[in-house]
C-alpha positions, 0 to 999 in steps of 0.5 A: 138361664132361667126360663118357663115351662109353657106346655109340657108332656111325658116326653117332652116341653116347650120352654119359654127362655127368660131372654133371647137365646144366645147364638149357640146353645148346647145339644142337650141341657139339664132342666130343673124344677125348683118347686119339685126339687128335681131335675131332668136331662133334655135334647134340644130339638127346635129354638125360636127367638125366645122359646125351645123345644126339649125332648127328655132324655132321662127319667126324673131325679132329685136335684143336687141343689135340693136341701 
């Protein structure tokens, strides 16, 4: 699912979803940063109709999709 990072800190982020989220979201997601070719694991801590708040639960690592 594509999304936009609206606000971020060292510990988490507010993420705007590209469309209304499904009724059931997983507890954890992997957020990829295409421009930097990195990703990070995150726990979803809150949701609204088109946004979610996440807490980072790992360090950044090189994305396996990075060429």
